[in-house]
C-alpha positions as a Markdown table, in Angstrom:
| # | Residue | x | y | z |
|---|---|---|---|---|
| 1 | Met | -70.9 | 94.4 | -130.7 |
| 2 | Val | -70.4 | 90.8 | -132.2 |
| 3 | Ile | -68.7 | 87.7 | -130.6 |
| 4 | Gln | -65.7 | 87.4 | -133.2 |
| 5 | Gln | -64.0 | 84.8 | -131.0 |
| 6 | Phe | -65.7 | 82.8 | -127.9 |
| 7 | Gly | -63.8 | 82.8 | -124.9 |
| 8 | Asp | -62.1 | 85.7 | -123.4 |
| 9 | Pro | -63.8 | 89.4 | -123.7 |
| 10 | Ser | -61.5 | 90.3 | -126.2 |
| 11 | Gly | -63.3 | 88.6 | -128.7 |
| 12 | Leu | -66.1 | 91.0 | -128.8 |
| 13 | Gln | -65.3 | 93.6 | -131.5 |
| 14 | Val | -67.4 | 96.5 | -132.9 |
| 15 | Val | -68.5 | 96.1 | -136.6 |
| 16 | Glu | -70.8 | 97.8 | -138.7 |
| 17 | Leu | -73.9 | 96.1 | -140.0 |
| 18 | Pro | -76.9 | 97.0 | -142.2 |
| 19 | Glu | -79.8 | 98.7 | -141.0 |
| 20 | Pro | -82.2 | 95.9 | -139.8 |
| 21 | Cys | -85.7 | 95.3 | -141.5 |
| 22 | Pro | -88.3 | 93.9 | -139.4 |
| 23 | Ala | -90.0 | 90.9 | -140.7 |
| 24 | Ala | -93.9 | 90.1 | -140.1 |
| 25 | Gly | -94.9 | 90.4 | -136.5 |
| 26 | Gln | -91.5 | 92.3 | -135.6 |
| 27 | Val | -90.4 | 95.7 | -134.4 |
| 28 | Val | -87.0 | 97.6 | -134.7 |
| 29 | Ile | -86.2 | 99.5 | -131.7 |
| 30 | Gly | -83.6 | 102.1 | -131.5 |
| 31 | Thr | -81.9 | 101.4 | -128.5 |
| 32 | Glu | -81.1 | 103.5 | -125.6 |
| 33 | Ala | -80.3 | 101.0 | -123.1 |
| 34 | Ile | -78.9 | 97.4 | -123.1 |
| 35 | Gly | -78.8 | 95.1 | -120.3 |
| 36 | Val | -75.8 | 92.9 | -119.7 |
| 37 | Gly | -76.6 | 90.0 | -118.1 |
| 38 | Gly | -74.9 | 86.6 | -116.9 |
| 39 | Val | -76.3 | 84.7 | -119.7 |
| 40 | Asp | -74.6 | 86.8 | -122.3 |
| 41 | Ala | -71.2 | 86.0 | -120.5 |
| 42 | Met | -71.7 | 82.5 | -120.6 |
| 43 | Ile | -72.7 | 82.4 | -124.2 |
| 44 | Arg | -69.7 | 84.6 | -124.9 |
| 45 | Arg | -67.3 | 82.1 | -123.3 |
| 46 | Gly | -69.1 | 79.5 | -125.3 |
| 47 | Thr | -70.4 | 77.5 | -122.1 |
| 48 | Leu | -73.8 | 77.8 | -123.0 |
| 49 | Gly | -73.9 | 76.7 | -126.4 |
| 50 | Arg | -73.2 | 78.8 | -129.4 |
| 51 | Ser | -75.4 | 80.8 | -130.8 |
| 52 | Gly | -75.5 | 80.9 | -134.6 |
| 53 | Ser | -72.2 | 80.5 | -136.2 |
| 54 | Ser | -68.7 | 80.7 | -134.6 |
| 55 | Thr | -68.6 | 84.4 | -135.6 |
| 56 | Gly | -70.5 | 87.3 | -135.9 |
| 57 | Val | -73.2 | 86.5 | -133.5 |
| 58 | Val | -74.5 | 89.6 | -131.8 |
| 59 | Pro | -74.9 | 88.8 | -128.4 |
| 60 | Gly | -77.6 | 90.5 | -125.5 |
| 61 | Ser | -81.3 | 89.6 | -124.9 |
| 62 | Glu | -82.9 | 93.0 | -123.8 |
| 63 | Val | -82.7 | 96.4 | -124.9 |
| 64 | Ala | -85.1 | 99.6 | -123.7 |
| 65 | Gly | -85.6 | 102.4 | -126.3 |
| 66 | Thr | -88.0 | 103.9 | -128.8 |
| 67 | Val | -89.8 | 101.7 | -131.9 |
| 68 | Thr | -88.6 | 103.2 | -135.2 |
| 69 | Arg | -90.2 | 100.8 | -137.3 |
| 70 | Val | -92.7 | 97.9 | -137.6 |
| 71 | Gly | -93.3 | 94.8 | -140.1 |
| 72 | Asp | -96.4 | 93.5 | -141.7 |
| 73 | Gly | -99.1 | 92.7 | -139.1 |
| 74 | Val | -98.2 | 95.2 | -136.6 |
| 75 | Asp | -100.1 | 98.2 | -135.3 |
| 76 | Arg | -98.5 | 101.1 | -136.5 |
| 77 | Ala | -99.3 | 102.9 | -133.1 |
| 78 | Trp | -96.1 | 101.3 | -131.5 |
| 79 | Val | -93.9 | 103.5 | -133.7 |
| 80 | Gly | -92.6 | 106.3 | -131.4 |
| 81 | Arg | -93.4 | 104.3 | -128.2 |
| 82 | Arg | -90.9 | 103.9 | -125.6 |
| 83 | Val | -90.5 | 100.1 | -124.9 |
| 84 | Trp | -88.8 | 97.2 | -123.2 |
| 85 | Ala | -88.0 | 94.2 | -125.6 |
| 86 | Phe | -86.4 | 90.6 | -125.4 |
| 87 | Thr | -84.7 | 90.1 | -128.4 |
| 88 | Gly | -84.0 | 86.3 | -127.7 |
| 89 | Val | -80.6 | 84.7 | -127.0 |
| 90 | Gly | -79.0 | 87.5 | -129.1 |
| 91 | Gly | -79.3 | 90.7 | -131.1 |
| 92 | Ala | -79.2 | 93.5 | -128.3 |
| 93 | Tyr | -75.8 | 94.8 | -128.3 |
| 94 | Ala | -76.6 | 97.0 | -131.4 |
| 95 | Glu | -77.5 | 100.7 | -132.0 |
| 96 | Arg | -80.7 | 99.1 | -133.6 |
| 97 | Ala | -82.4 | 96.0 | -132.3 |
| 98 | Val | -85.2 | 93.4 | -133.4 |
| 99 | Ala | -88.0 | 91.8 | -131.5 |
| 100 | Ala | -90.9 | 90.1 | -131.7 |
| 101 | Val | -94.0 | 92.6 | -130.8 |
| 102 | Ala | -95.0 | 89.6 | -128.4 |
| 103 | Asp | -91.9 | 90.3 | -126.6 |
| 104 | Val | -92.3 | 94.0 | -126.2 |
| 105 | Val | -93.8 | 95.9 | -123.5 |
| 106 | Ala | -94.7 | 99.6 | -123.2 |
| 107 | Leu | -92.8 | 101.8 | -120.5 |
| 108 | Pro | -94.3 | 103.7 | -118.1 |
| 109 | Asp | -93.7 | 107.7 | -117.9 |
| 110 | Gly | -90.9 | 108.2 | -114.9 |
| 111 | Leu | -89.0 | 105.2 | -115.6 |
| 112 | Ser | -85.9 | 105.5 | -117.5 |
| 113 | Ser | -84.5 | 102.8 | -120.1 |
| 114 | Val | -81.3 | 102.1 | -118.1 |
| 115 | Glu | -83.9 | 101.4 | -115.3 |
| 116 | Ala | -86.1 | 99.3 | -117.7 |
| 117 | Val | -83.4 | 96.8 | -118.7 |
| 118 | Thr | -82.1 | 96.7 | -115.0 |
| 119 | Leu | -85.6 | 95.3 | -114.0 |
| 120 | Gly | -87.3 | 93.7 | -117.0 |
| 121 | Ser | -85.8 | 90.3 | -116.8 |
| 122 | Ala | -84.6 | 90.2 | -113.4 |
| 123 | Val | -87.9 | 90.8 | -111.8 |
| 124 | Pro | -90.1 | 88.2 | -113.5 |
| 125 | Val | -87.5 | 85.4 | -113.0 |
| 126 | Ala | -87.5 | 86.4 | -109.0 |
| 127 | His | -91.0 | 86.8 | -109.2 |
| 128 | Phe | -91.9 | 83.3 | -110.6 |
| 129 | Ala | -88.8 | 81.4 | -109.0 |
| 130 | Leu | -90.4 | 82.5 | -105.4 |
| 131 | Ala | -93.8 | 81.1 | -106.6 |
| 132 | His | -92.0 | 78.0 | -108.0 |
| 133 | Gly | -90.7 | 77.6 | -104.4 |
| 134 | Arg | -94.1 | 78.2 | -103.1 |
| 135 | Phe | -93.3 | 81.0 | -101.2 |
| 136 | Ala | -95.8 | 82.2 | -98.7 |
| 137 | Pro | -95.8 | 85.1 | -96.1 |
| 138 | Gly | -93.8 | 84.1 | -93.2 |
| 139 | Asp | -91.4 | 81.8 | -95.0 |
| 140 | Ser | -87.7 | 82.3 | -94.3 |
| 141 | Val | -85.7 | 82.8 | -97.5 |
| 142 | Leu | -82.1 | 82.4 | -98.7 |
| 143 | Val | -80.9 | 83.9 | -101.9 |
| 144 | Arg | -77.7 | 82.6 | -102.9 |
| 145 | Gly | -75.8 | 84.9 | -105.2 |
| 146 | Ala | -77.6 | 88.0 | -104.3 |
| 147 | Ala | -75.5 | 91.0 | -105.6 |
| 148 | Gly | -76.8 | 90.3 | -108.9 |
| 149 | Ser | -79.9 | 91.6 | -110.8 |
| 150 | Ile | -81.8 | 88.4 | -110.1 |
| 151 | Gly | -80.9 | 88.0 | -106.8 |
| 152 | Ile | -81.3 | 91.8 | -105.8 |
| 153 | Ala | -84.9 | 91.6 | -107.3 |
| 154 | Ala | -85.4 | 88.3 | -105.1 |
| 155 | Val | -84.4 | 90.2 | -102.0 |
| 156 | Gln | -86.8 | 92.9 | -102.5 |
| 157 | Leu | -89.7 | 90.8 | -103.6 |
| 158 | Ala | -89.6 | 88.2 | -100.8 |
| 159 | Val | -89.4 | 91.5 | -98.5 |
| 160 | Arg | -92.4 | 92.9 | -99.9 |
| 161 | Gly | -94.2 | 89.5 | -99.9 |
| 162 | Gly | -93.7 | 89.2 | -96.0 |
| 163 | Ala | -90.9 | 87.0 | -95.5 |
| 164 | Gly | -90.0 | 86.0 | -92.0 |
| 165 | Ala | -86.5 | 86.2 | -92.8 |
| 166 | Val | -84.3 | 87.0 | -96.2 |
| 167 | Ala | -80.9 | 85.9 | -95.5 |
| 168 | Val | -78.0 | 86.6 | -98.8 |
| 169 | Thr | -74.9 | 85.3 | -99.7 |
| 170 | Thr | -72.6 | 87.4 | -100.9 |
| 171 | Ser | -68.6 | 87.9 | -101.4 |
| 172 | Ser | -68.0 | 91.1 | -99.2 |
| 173 | Gln | -69.2 | 93.3 | -96.2 |
| 174 | Arg | -69.6 | 96.3 | -98.5 |
| 175 | Arg | -72.1 | 94.4 | -100.8 |
| 176 | Gly | -73.7 | 92.9 | -97.7 |
| 177 | Ser | -74.5 | 96.3 | -96.5 |
| 178 | Arg | -76.0 | 97.4 | -99.9 |
| 179 | Leu | -78.3 | 94.2 | -99.6 |
| 180 | Arg | -79.5 | 95.0 | -95.9 |
| 181 | Glu | -80.4 | 98.5 | -97.3 |
| 182 | Leu | -82.7 | 96.5 | -99.8 |
| 183 | Gly | -84.1 | 94.5 | -96.9 |
| 184 | Ala | -81.9 | 91.6 | -96.4 |
| 185 | Thr | -82.1 | 90.6 | -92.8 |
| 186 | His | -78.8 | 88.5 | -92.7 |
| 187 | Val | -75.6 | 88.4 | -94.4 |
| 188 | Leu | -73.6 | 85.1 | -95.1 |
| 189 | Asp | -70.5 | 84.5 | -97.0 |
| 190 | Arg | -70.5 | 82.6 | -100.0 |
| 191 | Ala | -70.2 | 79.6 | -98.2 |
| 192 | Gly | -73.4 | 80.2 | -96.3 |
| 193 | Asp | -71.6 | 81.3 | -92.9 |
| 194 | Gly | -70.8 | 84.2 | -91.2 |
| 195 | Asp | -74.0 | 85.3 | -89.3 |
| 196 | Ala | -74.5 | 83.4 | -86.0 |
| 197 | Thr | -78.3 | 85.1 | -85.9 |
| 198 | Ala | -79.3 | 83.6 | -89.1 |
| 199 | Pro | -81.8 | 81.0 | -89.3 |
| 200 | Pro | -80.0 | 77.4 | -89.5 |
| 201 | Ser | -82.3 | 76.3 | -92.1 |
| 202 | Phe | -84.9 | 77.8 | -94.7 |
| 203 | Asp | -88.2 | 77.4 | -96.4 |
| 204 | Val | -87.0 | 78.8 | -99.5 |
| 205 | Val | -83.7 | 79.0 | -101.2 |
| 206 | Val | -83.3 | 80.9 | -104.4 |
| 207 | Asp | -79.9 | 79.8 | -106.4 |
| 208 | Val | -78.3 | 81.8 | -109.1 |
| 209 | Val | -75.1 | 80.2 | -108.5 |
| 210 | Gly | -74.8 | 76.4 | -108.9 |
| 211 | Gly | -71.6 | 75.1 | -109.5 |
| 212 | Pro | -69.8 | 72.6 | -106.9 |
| 213 | Asp | -71.1 | 74.0 | -103.7 |
| 214 | Leu | -75.0 | 73.5 | -104.4 |
| 215 | Pro | -75.4 | 70.4 | -102.4 |
| 216 | Ser | -74.4 | 72.1 | -99.1 |
| 217 | Phe | -77.3 | 74.5 | -99.6 |
| 218 | Leu | -79.6 | 71.4 | -100.1 |
| 219 | Asp | -78.4 | 70.6 | -96.2 |
| 220 | Arg | -79.7 | 74.0 | -95.5 |
| 221 | Leu | -83.4 | 73.5 | -96.2 |
| 222 | Ala | -85.9 | 73.1 | -93.5 |
| 223 | Pro | -88.1 | 70.2 | -93.4 |
| 224 | Asn | -90.5 | 70.5 | -96.6 |
| 225 | Gly | -88.0 | 73.3 | -97.9 |
| 226 | Arg | -87.6 | 74.1 | -101.6 |
| 227 | Leu | -84.4 | 74.8 | -103.4 |
| 228 | Val | -85.0 | 76.7 | -106.9 |
| 229 | Ser | -82.3 | 76.9 | -109.2 |
| 230 | Val | -82.4 | 79.9 | -111.4 |
| 231 | Gly | -79.1 | 80.2 | -112.8 |
| 232 | Met | -75.5 | 78.4 | -112.9 |
| 233 | Val | -73.0 | 81.0 | -113.3 |
| 234 | Ala | -70.7 | 78.8 | -111.4 |
| 235 | Gly | -71.2 | 75.8 | -113.5 |
| 236 | Phe | -73.2 | 72.7 | -113.1 |
| 237 | Pro | -73.3 | 71.0 | -110.0 |
| 238 | Pro | -71.8 | 67.3 | -109.1 |
| 239 | Ala | -73.7 | 64.9 | -111.1 |
| 240 | Asp | -74.6 | 63.0 | -107.8 |
| 241 | Phe | -75.9 | 66.1 | -106.1 |
| 242 | Gly | -79.4 | 64.6 | -105.8 |
| 243 | Val | -78.0 | 62.2 | -103.1 |
| 244 | Arg | -77.8 | 64.7 | -100.5 |
| 245 | Leu | -82.0 | 64.9 | -100.8 |
| 246 | Leu | -82.2 | 61.1 | -100.6 |
| 247 | Glu | -80.0 | 61.1 | -97.6 |
| 248 | Thr | -82.2 | 63.2 | -95.6 |
| 249 | Phe | -85.6 | 61.5 | -97.2 |
| 250 | Gln | -87.7 | 62.1 | -94.2 |
| 251 | Gln | -87.3 | 66.1 | -94.3 |
| 252 | Ser | -89.1 | 66.0 | -97.6 |
| 253 | Arg | -86.9 | 68.5 | -99.3 |
| 254 | Ser | -87.2 | 69.4 | -102.8 |
| 255 | Phe | -85.0 | 70.8 | -105.6 |
| 256 | Ala | -86.4 | 72.4 | -108.9 |
| 257 | Thr | -85.3 | 74.4 | -111.9 |
| 258 | Phe | -86.8 | 77.4 | -112.8 |
| 259 | Ser | -86.7 | 78.8 | -116.4 |
| 260 | Leu | -88.9 | 81.9 | -117.3 |
| 261 | Ser | -89.7 | 80.4 | -120.8 |
| 262 | Thr | -92.2 | 78.1 | -119.1 |
| 263 | Val | -94.3 | 80.8 | -117.9 |
| 264 | Pro | -97.0 | 82.0 | -120.4 |
| 265 | Val | -96.5 | 85.3 | -122.1 |
| 266 | Ala | -99.6 | 87.1 | -120.7 |
| 267 | Asp | -98.5 | 86.4 | -117.3 |
| 268 | Arg | -94.9 | 87.4 | -117.7 |
| 269 | Asp | -95.9 | 90.9 | -119.3 |
| 270 | Arg | -98.2 | 91.4 | -116.5 |
| 271 | Val | -95.5 | 90.8 | -113.8 |
| 272 | Arg | -93.1 | 92.9 | -116.0 |
| 273 | Ser | -95.6 | 95.7 | -116.5 |
| 274 | Glu | -96.4 | 95.6 | -112.9 |
| 275 | Ser | -92.7 | 95.9 | -112.0 |
| 276 | Phe | -92.0 | 99.1 | -114.1 |
| 277 | Thr | -95.2 | 100.7 | -112.5 |
| 278 | Ala | -93.8 | 99.9 | -109.1 |
| 279 | Ala | -90.2 | 101.2 | -110.0 |
| 280 | Ala | -91.4 | 104.2 | -111.4 |
| 281 | Gly | -93.6 | 105.1 | -108.3 |
| 282 | Gly | -90.4 | 104.2 | -105.8 |
| 283 | Gly | -91.8 | 100.9 | -104.6 |
| 284 | Leu | -88.8 | 98.9 | -106.4 |
| 285 | Ser | -85.2 | 100.0 | -106.9 |
| 286 | Ala | -83.2 | 99.3 | -109.9 |
| 287 | Val | -79.7 | 98.8 | -108.7 |
| 288 | Val | -77.1 | 99.9 | -111.6 |
| 289 | Asp | -73.7 | 99.2 | -111.2 |
| 290 | Asp | -72.2 | 101.3 | -114.0 |
| 291 | Val | -73.6 | 102.6 | -117.5 |
| 292 | Leu | -70.9 | 102.4 | -120.3 |
| 293 | Pro | -71.0 | 103.1 | -124.0 |
| 294 | Leu | -71.7 | 100.2 | -126.1 |
| 295 | Asp | -68.2 | 99.9 | -127.7 |
| 296 | Ser | -67.1 | 99.2 | -124.0 |
| 297 | Ala | -68.9 | 95.8 | -123.8 |
| 298 | Ala | -65.9 | 94.0 | -123.3 |
| 299 | Glu | -65.0 | 95.9 | -120.6 |
| 300 | Ala | -68.6 | 95.0 | -118.8 |
| 301 | His | -67.6 | 91.4 | -119.8 |
| 302 | His | -64.2 | 91.6 | -117.9 |
| 303 | Arg | -65.9 | 93.1 | -114.9 |
| 304 | Met | -68.5 | 90.5 | -114.7 |
| 305 | Asp | -66.0 | 88.0 | -115.0 |
| 306 | Ala | -64.0 | 89.4 | -112.1 |
| 307 | Gly | -67.1 | 89.1 | -109.9 |
| 308 | Asp | -66.9 | 92.9 | -109.7 |
| 309 | Val | -70.6 | 93.9 | -110.4 |
| 310 | Phe | -73.2 | 94.7 | -108.0 |
| 311 | Gly | -76.7 | 94.9 | -109.9 |
| 312 | Arg | -76.4 | 95.7 | -113.5 |
| 313 | Ile | -74.0 | 96.9 | -115.9 |
| 314 | Val | -76.1 | 98.7 | -119.0 |
| 315 | Leu | -74.9 | 99.8 | -122.2 |
| 316 | Thr | -75.7 | 102.8 | -124.2 |
| 317 | Pro | -75.1 | 103.5 | -127.7 |
| 318 | Arg | -73.3 | 107.1 | -128.0 |
């Protein structure tokens, strides 16, 4: 699948490309599952910068499957192994994907490829975002935009980490019920209202949404509270959003952004491997909204744009 035109999902088209050849330090993976993420949609719309030329870009950043070829300098023992891999800002929506061997993690027995691409990026982002927000047992946590894979991971990790309360914002009671099954203690609407029993303020807010309403969630921080932005699916906040922090200067509240690219590779791989092992043993849930064939990528993006996805949509070559 390539982006033939930026904008609407109809710009995604099926094409035939030559078999990829790995360069030094790379592997080729026969894909079994491909994760569809919010960043993919932002790139496809053209709102996150255009990767490469205006046409012919293969989107997607994570796959799971079996290594079929290796480039120079790569241990041939990788061939035939089931792996998860990060392909960069693109290249995943394909039957064969190329990744640097440094971005490849072996999968444990008992974990499917579909589960791997549901957890492989989301859990490390959620784990390190909570750490970036100095989350500690007993803290109250609000996950804003909890219906996506990162938000779902943050809910589960906060619960496992001993949070005193875990509130979520979501768009429907049905989604709220599912988040409660994963451990959420309070369900709020998108504005952060709707549950009179929820804490009035929170020690940590993990924000996947961004957008014009972000300043109102700065107001929901407790004294010394920390809001960590891990996504901007609703766009950038107002240019003057920091004024809200300065207006409550004596509360010592703080705002931070977080990107997984700032975490050392060894630490990312460790957390990713631990999450795969936990999921294989039933300690983490991989929430899959749907599994679609690769040539239905446009449908997956339509559903993401409509906000109809709970968890992750996964593509599979058929």
